[in-house]
C-alpha positions as CSV (number, residue, x, y, z in Angstrom):
1,X,70.0,-45.8,98.6
2,X,73.8,-45.4,98.4
3,X,76.5,-47.7,97.1
4,X,80.3,-47.7,97.1
5,X,82.4,-49.4,94.4
6,X,85.8,-50.4,95.6
7,X,88.1,-50.6,92.6
8,X,91.2,-51.8,94.5
9,X,90.9,-55.2,92.8
10,X,91.9,-53.6,89.5
11,X,95.2,-52.3,90.9
12,X,96.4,-55.9,91.3
13,X,97.1,-56.4,87.6
14,X,95.5,-59.8,87.8
15,X,93.9,-61.3,84.7
16,X,90.7,-59.4,83.9
17,X,91.8,-56.1,85.6
18,X,92.2,-54.5,82.1
19,X,88.4,-54.6,81.9
20,X,87.9,-52.1,84.7
21,X,86.4,-49.5,82.4
22,X,84.1,-52.0,80.8
23,X,82.9,-52.9,84.3
24,X,82.5,-49.2,85.2
25,X,80.5,-48.6,82.0
26,X,78.3,-51.6,82.8
27,X,77.6,-50.2,86.3
28,X,76.6,-46.9,84.7
29,X,74.1,-48.6,82.3
30,X,72.6,-50.8,85.0
31,X,72.1,-48.3,87.8
32,X,71.8,-44.8,86.1
33,X,68.0,-45.1,85.7
34,X,67.4,-45.7,89.4
35,X,66.6,-42.1,90.6
36,X,67.2,-42.7,94.3
37,X,70.5,-44.5,94.0
38,X,73.8,-42.6,94.6
39,X,77.0,-44.6,93.8
40,X,80.6,-43.7,94.4
41,X,83.5,-45.5,92.8
42,X,86.6,-45.3,95.0
43,X,90.0,-45.1,93.3
44,X,93.1,-45.0,95.4
45,X,95.4,-42.4,93.9
46,X,98.5,-44.1,95.2
47,X,97.5,-47.4,93.5
48,X,96.4,-46.0,90.1
49,X,98.2,-43.8,87.7
50,X,96.8,-40.4,87.0
51,X,95.8,-41.5,83.5
52,X,93.7,-44.4,84.9
53,X,91.9,-42.0,87.2
54,X,91.3,-39.6,84.4
55,X,89.9,-42.4,82.2
56,X,87.6,-43.3,85.1
57,X,86.3,-39.8,85.2
58,X,85.6,-39.9,81.5
59,X,83.7,-43.2,81.9
60,X,81.6,-41.6,84.6
61,X,80.9,-38.6,82.5
62,X,77.4,-38.4,83.7
63,X,78.1,-37.8,87.4
64,X,75.6,-36.0,89.5
């Protein structure tokens, strides 16, 4: 099974968007143990700063 996470909602700067990395970490914890699941989180490089994308890569340190 494959999934895609669209993170464009976090680029809006609406209340709660500052929790994007908590959300990402929760996704990691909930779905990492499922061996047949592949998940991609999509970050638009024109909507997010380089530092946000770098932080996302750190949160997803266990990519495969």
